[in-house]
C-alpha positions in Angstrom: 0.0 0.1 -0.1 1.2 3.4 -0.9 1.8 5.7 2.2 2.2 9.7 2.0 2.6 12.1 4.8 0.3 14.8 5.7 2.9 17.2 4.3 3.0 15.5 0.8 -0.6 15.5 0.9 -0.6 19.3 1.4 1.9 19.9 -1.4 0.2 17.9 -4.1 -3.2 16.5 -3.0 -4.4 15.8 -6.8 -1.3 13.5 -7.2 -2.4 11.5 -4.1 -5.9 11.3 -5.0 -4.8 10.1 -8.5 -2.6 7.4 -7.1 -5.7 6.3 -5.1 -7.8 5.4 -8.1 -7.4 1.6 -7.9 -5.9 1.1 -4.2 -6.0 3.1 -1.2 -3.4 5.5 -0.1 -2.4 5.5 3.5 -2.3 9.0 5.0 0.3 9.4 7.8 0.7 12.0 10.5 3.8 11.7 12.5 4.4 8.1 11.4 0.7 7.1 12.5 -2.1 6.3 10.1 -4.4 9.2 10.1 -6.9 7.8 7.5 -7.2 6.6 3.8 -7.7 8.2 0.5 -9.8 6.3 -2.1 -10.2 7.4 -5.7 -13.5 7.8 -7.5 -13.4 4.5 -9.2 -12.3 2.5 -6.2 -15.0 4.2 -4.3 -17.7 3.2 -6.6 -16.5 -0.4 -6.7 -16.6 -0.3 -2.9 -20.2 0.9 -2.9 -21.3 -1.5 -5.6 -19.8 -4.3 -3.7 -21.6 -3.3 -0.4 -24.8 -2.9 -2.2 -24.6 -6.5 -3.7 -24.0 -7.7 -0.2 -27.0 -6.0 1.2 -29.1 -7.3 -1.8 -27.9 -10.9 -1.3 -28.7 -10.4 2.5 -32.2 -9.0 1.7 -33.1 -11.8 -0.6 -31.8 -14.5 1.7 -33.9 -13.1 4.6 -36.9 -12.3 2.6 -40.3 -14.0 3.9 -41.9 -15.0 0.6 -44.7 -16.7 2.4 -46.8 -13.5 2.5 -45.7 -12.0 -1.0 -47.7 -10.7 -3.6 -48.1 -12.1 -7.0 -46.5 -10.1 -9.7 -49.8 -9.8 -11.7 -51.5 -8.3 -8.5 -48.7 -5.9 -8.1 -48.9 -4.8 -11.7 -52.5 -4.1 -11.5 -51.9 -2.2 -8.1 -49.3 0.0 -9.6 -51.4 0.5 -12.7 -49.0 -1.5 -15.1 -51.2 -4.4 -16.2 
């Protein structure tokens, strides 16, 4: 993992952000981890991954016993 100091971050924040596009960049303050930078592409991948996990969990935990037939739902929504 790439590490940069707070000073390096202040000098050229866009360089740090650009290097964080595919993998997080560790931000250090006095040799201790202060946080992480992630670029746009990596952030979007992380969000999509978390949404997929939540969707899978919702499907697994769904109670289909009291469900609504698709045809009834279409009528209720005025789609049928």
